PLY file of the C-alpha trace (Angstrom):
ply
format ascii 1.0
element vertex 478
property float x
property float y
property float z
element edge 477
property int vertex1
property int vertex2
end_header
15.59 -54.34 -9.83
14.34 -56.38 -6.90
10.87 -57.12 -6.57
10.55 -58.39 -3.13
12.81 -58.01 0.20
11.67 -60.00 2.97
8.06 -59.40 3.56
8.39 -55.91 1.61
7.34 -55.64 -1.91
9.72 -53.26 -3.78
8.01 -50.41 -5.75
10.81 -48.15 -6.93
14.32 -47.07 -6.09
14.72 -43.85 -4.11
18.41 -43.57 -4.29
21.80 -45.36 -4.68
24.92 -44.97 -2.57
28.28 -46.72 -2.42
27.06 -49.17 0.34
23.67 -50.04 -1.00
20.34 -48.86 -2.36
17.19 -47.28 -0.72
13.64 -48.52 -2.03
10.20 -47.30 -1.72
8.61 -50.40 -0.46
5.32 -51.62 0.79
4.56 -53.63 3.91
1.56 -55.87 3.32
0.94 -57.01 6.76
0.00 -53.40 8.01
-0.60 -51.80 4.69
2.05 -49.21 5.11
4.44 -47.60 2.71
8.18 -47.58 4.14
11.70 -46.79 2.88
14.09 -49.62 2.71
17.79 -49.07 3.29
19.86 -51.94 2.16
23.66 -52.95 2.42
25.22 -54.87 -0.34
27.07 -57.73 1.36
28.88 -58.56 -1.81
30.91 -55.11 -1.58
32.81 -56.30 1.43
35.49 -59.03 1.99
34.77 -61.62 4.49
36.91 -59.94 7.12
34.74 -56.85 7.15
31.31 -58.41 6.40
30.38 -59.56 9.88
31.41 -56.29 11.45
29.67 -53.95 8.94
26.33 -56.04 9.21
26.62 -56.13 13.09
27.15 -52.44 13.01
24.31 -52.01 10.86
22.01 -53.94 12.84
22.98 -52.35 16.15
22.62 -48.94 14.92
19.08 -49.89 13.56
18.13 -50.93 16.98
19.49 -47.71 18.32
17.71 -45.66 15.97
14.58 -47.65 16.38
14.35 -46.56 20.09
14.06 -42.85 18.81
10.42 -41.61 18.70
10.45 -37.88 17.91
8.40 -35.81 15.46
11.64 -34.50 13.60
13.46 -38.02 13.41
12.55 -40.48 10.73
11.29 -43.48 12.50
12.83 -46.94 12.01
10.55 -49.95 12.10
12.29 -53.07 11.26
15.63 -54.88 10.50
16.20 -57.99 8.19
18.36 -59.89 6.18
17.50 -61.55 2.90
19.03 -62.62 -0.47
22.35 -61.13 0.34
21.36 -57.92 1.56
20.81 -56.51 5.16
18.11 -53.86 5.27
16.09 -51.43 7.52
12.61 -50.38 7.12
12.00 -46.78 7.80
9.31 -44.16 7.87
8.57 -43.05 4.35
8.73 -39.28 4.14
7.64 -37.02 1.17
10.39 -34.26 1.52
13.33 -32.71 -0.15
16.81 -33.22 1.14
18.08 -29.92 2.31
21.19 -30.09 0.14
18.91 -29.85 -2.75
17.26 -26.55 -1.48
21.07 -25.33 -0.97
22.15 -26.18 -4.42
22.35 -22.44 -5.34
25.14 -20.88 -3.17
22.91 -18.03 -1.75
21.71 -17.51 1.77
18.35 -19.05 2.98
15.56 -16.89 4.37
16.32 -16.26 7.89
12.85 -17.09 9.37
12.93 -20.62 7.76
16.66 -21.08 8.96
15.72 -20.20 12.38
12.69 -22.77 12.19
14.90 -25.54 10.66
17.41 -25.23 13.10
14.95 -25.41 16.21
13.78 -28.74 14.76
17.22 -30.06 14.16
18.62 -29.34 17.51
15.60 -30.18 19.17
15.81 -33.75 17.55
19.46 -33.82 18.48
18.91 -33.08 21.99
16.33 -35.88 22.22
18.69 -38.35 20.47
21.47 -37.51 22.66
19.50 -37.87 25.65
18.89 -41.45 24.46
22.55 -42.10 24.01
22.34 -41.99 20.16
24.91 -39.83 18.38
24.12 -39.20 14.81
27.75 -38.54 13.44
26.87 -37.57 9.95
24.66 -34.60 10.20
24.58 -32.82 6.95
21.98 -31.10 4.59
21.60 -34.35 2.63
20.35 -36.10 5.76
17.86 -33.60 6.60
14.62 -33.81 4.79
12.22 -30.73 4.33
8.55 -31.53 3.95
5.98 -29.27 2.04
4.92 -27.93 5.44
8.52 -27.01 6.17
9.04 -29.57 8.90
12.51 -31.05 9.41
12.96 -34.86 9.46
16.53 -35.95 10.39
17.34 -39.07 8.68
19.86 -41.97 8.92
20.58 -41.63 12.66
23.77 -43.76 12.94
23.02 -45.32 9.60
24.08 -42.77 7.10
27.76 -42.99 8.36
27.98 -46.45 6.52
27.17 -44.58 3.25
30.13 -42.17 3.76
32.64 -41.89 1.17
35.38 -41.33 3.95
34.64 -44.83 5.52
38.17 -46.13 5.73
39.26 -49.80 5.52
39.18 -50.33 9.46
36.27 -48.00 9.79
38.02 -45.70 12.15
36.92 -42.42 10.41
33.26 -42.16 9.57
31.35 -38.83 8.17
31.38 -36.52 5.47
34.59 -34.41 5.28
32.99 -30.89 5.06
30.79 -31.46 7.94
32.87 -33.54 10.34
34.16 -32.48 13.69
37.84 -32.12 14.54
37.52 -35.18 16.76
36.23 -37.16 14.09
39.21 -36.59 11.85
41.59 -37.38 14.72
39.84 -40.67 15.28
38.86 -39.67 18.96
35.90 -40.70 21.03
32.95 -38.68 20.10
29.79 -37.67 21.75
26.94 -35.20 21.11
29.24 -32.30 20.83
30.34 -33.69 17.48
26.69 -33.29 16.39
26.80 -29.92 17.51
29.85 -28.96 15.47
28.16 -30.28 12.20
24.92 -28.56 13.03
26.85 -25.26 13.15
28.34 -25.95 10.02
24.68 -26.40 8.65
23.55 -23.12 10.02
26.43 -21.30 8.70
25.74 -22.70 5.10
22.05 -21.60 5.51
22.95 -18.08 6.51
25.71 -17.49 4.10
25.02 -19.83 1.11
28.72 -20.95 1.71
30.18 -23.96 3.68
32.83 -22.63 6.31
35.17 -25.34 4.99
35.60 -26.47 1.64
37.92 -27.98 -1.22
39.54 -31.58 -1.23
39.31 -33.85 1.73
42.73 -32.94 2.61
42.11 -29.20 2.68
38.70 -29.63 4.40
40.62 -31.64 7.17
43.43 -28.88 7.37
40.77 -26.17 7.72
38.54 -27.87 10.24
41.55 -28.73 12.62
43.22 -25.43 12.13
41.45 -22.50 10.62
38.59 -20.19 11.91
35.85 -19.46 9.08
35.04 -16.09 7.96
32.40 -14.45 9.99
28.92 -15.19 8.58
27.85 -11.39 9.05
30.97 -10.20 6.77
29.47 -12.81 3.94
25.89 -11.81 4.48
25.66 -8.15 5.75
22.03 -8.56 6.40
22.84 -10.69 9.59
23.05 -9.31 13.01
26.89 -9.59 14.03
25.60 -11.09 17.41
25.00 -14.47 15.57
28.76 -14.55 14.81
29.80 -15.43 18.35
27.13 -18.21 18.68
28.48 -19.83 15.46
31.88 -19.39 16.64
31.23 -21.27 19.84
29.42 -24.00 17.96
32.37 -24.47 15.71
35.15 -24.45 18.36
38.08 -26.74 17.77
38.08 -28.34 21.12
34.77 -30.13 22.39
35.11 -28.49 25.79
35.04 -25.04 24.10
32.04 -25.96 22.35
28.29 -25.96 23.37
27.92 -28.90 25.89
24.59 -29.88 24.24
22.40 -29.14 21.33
19.94 -27.42 23.72
22.45 -25.08 24.93
23.32 -24.09 21.21
19.39 -23.66 20.72
19.10 -21.54 23.96
21.81 -19.24 22.84
20.17 -18.83 19.31
16.69 -18.06 21.09
18.32 -15.66 23.25
19.55 -13.32 20.35
17.69 -10.29 19.60
14.60 -10.54 17.31
14.78 -14.43 17.55
11.26 -14.58 19.01
9.70 -12.99 15.90
11.28 -15.81 13.80
14.24 -13.50 12.45
17.98 -13.00 12.60
18.10 -9.82 10.29
19.36 -6.49 11.62
16.19 -4.15 11.75
18.03 -1.42 10.04
17.89 -3.56 6.65
15.00 -5.88 7.49
13.12 -5.35 4.46
15.87 -6.35 2.24
15.55 -10.12 3.34
12.72 -10.90 1.02
15.06 -9.85 -1.94
18.06 -11.49 -0.60
16.72 -14.94 0.01
14.85 -17.42 -2.40
11.28 -18.36 -1.09
10.58 -21.31 0.64
7.43 -23.53 1.95
5.82 -21.22 4.64
6.55 -22.01 8.23
4.72 -21.10 11.25
7.30 -18.52 12.33
6.54 -16.20 9.61
8.60 -13.19 8.51
7.69 -9.69 10.09
7.88 -6.85 7.68
9.01 -3.60 9.52
7.55 -0.50 7.83
10.59 1.89 9.08
13.03 -0.65 7.48
11.19 -0.13 4.03
11.16 3.60 4.44
14.91 3.51 5.29
15.98 1.46 2.38
13.86 3.76 -0.13
15.35 6.81 1.30
18.86 5.20 0.82
18.14 4.86 -2.82
16.47 8.09 -3.24
19.43 10.25 -2.08
22.03 8.52 -4.74
23.16 10.91 -7.41
22.03 10.54 -10.87
24.88 8.67 -12.16
24.69 6.13 -9.21
21.10 5.46 -9.86
22.05 4.77 -13.59
24.89 2.33 -13.04
23.20 0.55 -9.98
21.13 -1.94 -12.23
23.99 -3.01 -14.26
26.36 -3.38 -11.23
23.63 -5.54 -9.65
23.51 -7.72 -12.77
27.35 -8.22 -12.93
27.67 -9.02 -9.32
24.65 -11.32 -9.25
26.22 -13.61 -11.58
28.92 -14.16 -9.15
27.18 -14.19 -5.73
23.29 -14.22 -6.56
20.63 -12.24 -5.06
22.83 -10.90 -2.16
24.43 -8.54 -5.00
21.24 -6.12 -4.61
22.08 -5.24 -1.09
26.08 -5.09 -1.55
25.73 -2.96 -4.68
23.28 -0.35 -2.77
25.51 -0.29 0.16
28.66 0.36 -1.95
26.93 3.14 -3.84
26.20 4.80 -0.45
29.67 4.42 0.77
31.94 5.40 -2.04
32.32 8.52 -4.17
33.50 7.08 -7.41
33.16 4.14 -9.80
36.54 2.51 -8.95
35.83 2.77 -5.12
32.44 1.09 -5.49
33.79 -1.86 -7.28
36.86 -2.15 -5.20
34.27 -2.46 -2.29
32.47 -5.16 -4.04
35.30 -7.40 -4.99
36.08 -8.98 -1.54
32.32 -10.46 -1.46
33.14 -12.46 -4.56
34.62 -15.82 -3.21
36.65 -17.15 -6.13
39.61 -15.62 -7.81
38.11 -16.43 -11.29
34.86 -14.71 -10.36
36.80 -11.57 -9.23
38.65 -11.42 -12.24
35.48 -11.67 -14.43
33.85 -9.13 -12.27
36.91 -6.82 -12.73
36.71 -7.17 -16.59
33.04 -6.63 -16.77
33.05 -3.56 -14.68
35.78 -2.12 -16.48
33.88 -2.69 -19.72
30.67 -0.94 -18.07
33.13 1.86 -17.11
34.30 2.53 -20.57
30.71 2.16 -22.12
29.03 4.39 -19.77
31.91 6.61 -18.57
30.23 7.80 -15.26
31.64 10.85 -13.60
34.06 10.13 -10.80
32.84 12.82 -8.44
29.99 12.95 -6.04
28.20 15.76 -8.27
25.04 14.77 -9.94
25.34 14.73 -13.83
23.31 17.52 -15.14
21.20 17.18 -18.35
23.31 18.95 -21.23
21.59 21.74 -22.93
22.81 23.72 -26.09
24.83 25.95 -24.22
26.74 23.24 -22.72
27.61 21.47 -26.00
31.23 22.37 -27.32
31.61 24.89 -29.77
32.39 22.58 -32.79
29.21 20.75 -32.06
27.31 23.96 -31.81
28.53 25.06 -35.26
27.80 21.84 -36.85
24.11 22.13 -35.32
23.67 25.62 -36.96
24.79 24.26 -40.14
22.80 21.19 -40.42
19.12 20.68 -40.46
16.97 18.50 -37.95
18.88 19.30 -34.60
18.07 17.80 -31.16
15.62 19.79 -28.97
15.31 19.39 -25.14
11.88 17.92 -25.77
13.09 15.15 -28.14
15.95 14.34 -25.70
13.66 14.24 -22.80
11.22 11.91 -24.62
13.87 9.63 -26.10
14.99 9.28 -22.37
11.70 8.12 -21.14
10.91 5.72 -24.19
14.57 4.21 -23.60
14.07 3.92 -19.91
10.97 1.65 -20.52
13.34 -0.84 -22.44
16.78 -0.64 -20.82
15.86 0.94 -17.41
17.47 3.70 -15.49
20.82 3.50 -17.44
18.93 5.38 -20.12
19.89 8.65 -18.59
23.56 7.93 -18.88
23.00 6.65 -22.64
21.22 9.92 -23.55
23.69 11.96 -22.00
26.52 10.43 -23.85
24.82 10.38 -26.99
24.04 14.15 -26.61
27.78 14.66 -26.19
28.51 12.75 -29.13
26.09 14.28 -31.85
23.82 17.12 -32.08
21.79 15.56 -35.06
18.41 14.02 -34.55
18.94 10.72 -36.59
22.49 9.78 -35.45
21.41 10.51 -31.90
18.38 8.24 -31.95
20.60 5.56 -33.69
23.12 5.74 -30.89
20.37 5.24 -28.24
18.77 2.33 -30.40
22.22 0.45 -30.16
21.37 -0.14 -26.46
18.45 -2.13 -26.98
18.98 -5.74 -27.55
15.74 -6.87 -29.26
15.70 -5.83 -32.90
11.98 -5.61 -32.84
12.18 -3.13 -29.99
14.74 -1.31 -31.69
12.88 -0.86 -34.57
9.82 0.04 -32.64
11.73 2.76 -30.78
13.28 4.52 -33.84
9.86 4.24 -35.81
8.14 6.13 -32.64
10.21 9.05 -33.58
9.15 9.15 -37.15
7.48 12.38 -38.31
3.65 11.93 -38.60
2.55 12.08 -42.40
0 1
1 2
2 3
3 4
4 5
5 6
6 7
7 8
8 9
9 10
10 11
11 12
12 13
13 14
14 15
15 16
16 17
17 18
18 19
19 20
20 21
21 22
22 23
23 24
24 25
25 26
26 27
27 28
28 29
29 30
30 31
31 32
32 33
33 34
34 35
35 36
36 37
37 38
38 39
39 40
40 41
41 42
42 43
43 44
44 45
45 46
46 47
47 48
48 49
49 50
50 51
51 52
52 53
53 54
54 55
55 56
56 57
57 58
58 59
59 60
60 61
61 62
62 63
63 64
64 65
65 66
66 67
67 68
68 69
69 70
70 71
71 72
72 73
73 74
74 75
75 76
76 77
77 78
78 79
79 80
80 81
81 82
82 83
83 84
84 85
85 86
86 87
87 88
88 89
89 90
90 91
91 92
92 93
93 94
94 95
95 96
96 97
97 98
98 99
99 100
100 101
101 102
102 103
103 104
104 105
105 106
106 107
107 108
108 109
109 110
110 111
111 112
112 113
113 114
114 115
115 116
116 117
117 118
118 119
119 120
120 121
121 122
122 123
123 124
124 125
125 126
126 127
127 128
128 129
129 130
130 131
131 132
132 133
133 134
134 135
135 136
136 137
137 138
138 139
139 140
140 141
141 142
142 143
143 144
144 145
145 146
146 147
147 148
148 149
149 150
150 151
151 152
152 153
153 154
154 155
155 156
156 157
157 158
158 159
159 160
160 161
161 162
162 163
163 164
164 165
165 166
166 167
167 168
168 169
169 170
170 171
171 172
172 173
173 174
174 175
175 176
176 177
177 178
178 179
179 180
180 181
181 182
182 183
183 184
184 185
185 186
186 187
187 188
188 189
189 190
190 191
191 192
192 193
193 194
194 195
195 196
196 197
197 198
198 199
199 200
200 201
201 202
202 203
203 204
204 205
205 206
206 207
207 208
208 209
209 210
210 211
211 212
212 213
213 214
214 215
215 216
216 217
217 218
218 219
219 220
220 221
221 222
222 223
223 224
224 225
225 226
226 227
227 228
228 229
229 230
230 231
231 232
232 233
233 234
234 235
235 236
236 237
237 238
238 239
239 240
240 241
241 242
242 243
243 244
244 245
245 246
246 247
247 248
248 249
249 250
250 251
251 252
252 253
253 254
254 255
255 256
256 257
257 258
258 259
259 260
260 261
261 262
262 263
263 264
264 265
265 266
266 267
267 268
268 269
269 270
270 271
271 272
272 273
273 274
274 275
275 276
276 277
277 278
278 279
279 280
280 281
281 282
282 283
283 284
284 285
285 286
286 287
287 288
288 289
289 290
290 291
291 292
292 293
293 294
294 295
295 296
296 297
297 298
298 299
299 300
300 301
301 302
302 303
303 304
304 305
305 306
306 307
307 308
308 309
309 310
310 311
311 312
312 313
313 314
314 315
315 316
316 317
317 318
318 319
319 320
320 321
321 322
322 323
323 324
324 325
325 326
326 327
327 328
328 329
329 330
330 331
331 332
332 333
333 334
334 335
335 336
336 337
337 338
338 339
339 340
340 341
341 342
342 343
343 344
344 345
345 346
346 347
347 348
348 349
349 350
350 351
351 352
352 353
353 354
354 355
355 356
356 357
357 358
358 359
359 360
360 361
361 362
362 363
363 364
364 365
365 366
366 367
367 368
368 369
369 370
370 371
371 372
372 373
373 374
374 375
375 376
376 377
377 378
378 379
379 380
380 381
381 382
382 383
383 384
384 385
385 386
386 387
387 388
388 389
389 390
390 391
391 392
392 393
393 394
394 395
395 396
396 397
397 398
398 399
399 400
400 401
401 402
402 403
403 404
404 405
405 406
406 407
407 408
408 409
409 410
410 411
411 412
412 413
413 414
414 415
415 416
416 417
417 418
418 419
419 420
420 421
421 422
422 423
423 424
424 425
425 426
426 427
427 428
428 429
429 430
430 431
431 432
432 433
433 434
434 435
435 436
436 437
437 438
438 439
439 440
440 441
441 442
442 443
443 444
444 445
445 446
446 447
447 448
448 449
449 450
450 451
451 452
452 453
453 454
454 455
455 456
456 457
457 458
458 459
459 460
460 461
461 462
462 463
463 464
464 465
465 466
466 467
467 468
468 469
469 470
470 471
471 472
472 473
473 474
474 475
475 476
476 477
C-alpha cells in the first residue's frame, strides 16, 4: 500500500474500483483527515490518458465549487507517482446500498427524510451547473445521525463499469436515465430520473429495472415499472403518480427540477408528519420496515390504526388464526417482513386456504420463489388440513367423534377427557404458537387414547428437550 501521495499521508484503504482506489489519508498542513480518490493512469492507453485525467480534474474543480451540507466537499486535486487524486471530505457513514442489501422496504419516515436531503442537494448542484450523472445508493452515505451525504459529484462516473471506450455512455445501468443510454445531452432531469429509482427502491425494496445491462436498457427505454403501492400495500397510492412522473421516459414529461420533485412529495397527504403511509394501516409500518438511525422527522403512531389492525385479527376464524403464523413464516422467506401485512390482508379477504395462497403468490417476485411457496403451502395444507369454509372449527367432543372411535374409547382404558385436551392445547401453544389448536383438533380426530394423543402432539415440537418436558408434564403424580 502507498504510504504517501503528494502531501497526504496514506492511513488505510477505504475501497477499490475498476479505475482506482479510495484511501483514508491525513493532511499534515491543516491536521485534517481526508478521503483520497485516485485514478490509476496505467489502466489507460496513451490516447485515453490525457482525456480521462483532464475530465477528472475538471470534474474535481466543478465539485469543489459545491458547498452544501448534504454534499461531500472536495478540497484539492493533484497528481503524483502515476496517480491523479482528489482530496475529499472524510465522512463516517454507511453507503445506502448496504442498508438496502435486504430486499425489503425501508421505514417511510426515514425514506422521506433521505429524499428531502438528496433532492435538496441535487437542486443546489444543478443551480451551480453541476449534474451528478450517477445518482445511486452506493453514492449516498448515511451518517449515524441519519444525514445524507452525496458523494462523487461528477467523479463517480469514472468508476462506472459501463464506461465505453469512447466515454460516450457513463453511469450505472440500473439507475441511468433513458437519455444516458441514448447518448443524448443530459441535464438535471437525468439526476431526477435516477433519484426516482432510488425512491422506488426505498419504498418497495426492489429496483424498478433489473437484470442484465441489455435487459435494464430495454426496460428503462420501453417499460413502465409496477406501481410501488402494488408491491408495498402500506403505501398511499397517491405516491404512485409522483414516481411515474419522476420516471417519465422523455425529459420534457419529467419533473423539470429536483425542487419540483420535492414539492410534489411534500404536497402528498401526511408528508408533514414525515410519513407516506395510509392511515388505515399506519401501525403496521413498524413491523414492515427494518429500523434505522433516528431522524428528526419521527414516525407518528396512530392509536386508531392500532385498534383497527387488532380488530381485523380478532375477527378471523379459529382456523385462520391457526394457519396465520405458518403462512407468515413461509412468505417471509420470499419477501421479508412485508409478509405479515400481506398474509393478514389475504386472510381477511379470502374464505378458503387455496384462495388465500393464490392471493399471496403475485407478491413473490421470482418464479422460483413462487414455486417454493406453492410447494410449502401445499405441504402445510396437507399437514394441518384446515377447513375450506368460513365456519369456525369447533372443539370436538366425545359426541362428535366417529362411532368407531367411540367404541375403542369404551373398550380401552385411559381415554382423553376435555380437561386433558384443553390443558394440552395451552401447553402446546406456548411451544408452537396458535397452530396448536389445529394440531390438537387433528390428534383428537385420529385417536381417543391418551398416550397416542400426547405423542402426536409432541411430534410437532422441534426441540427434543422441550418435547420430553411436554410429555413428562402429563405423567400422573406418584
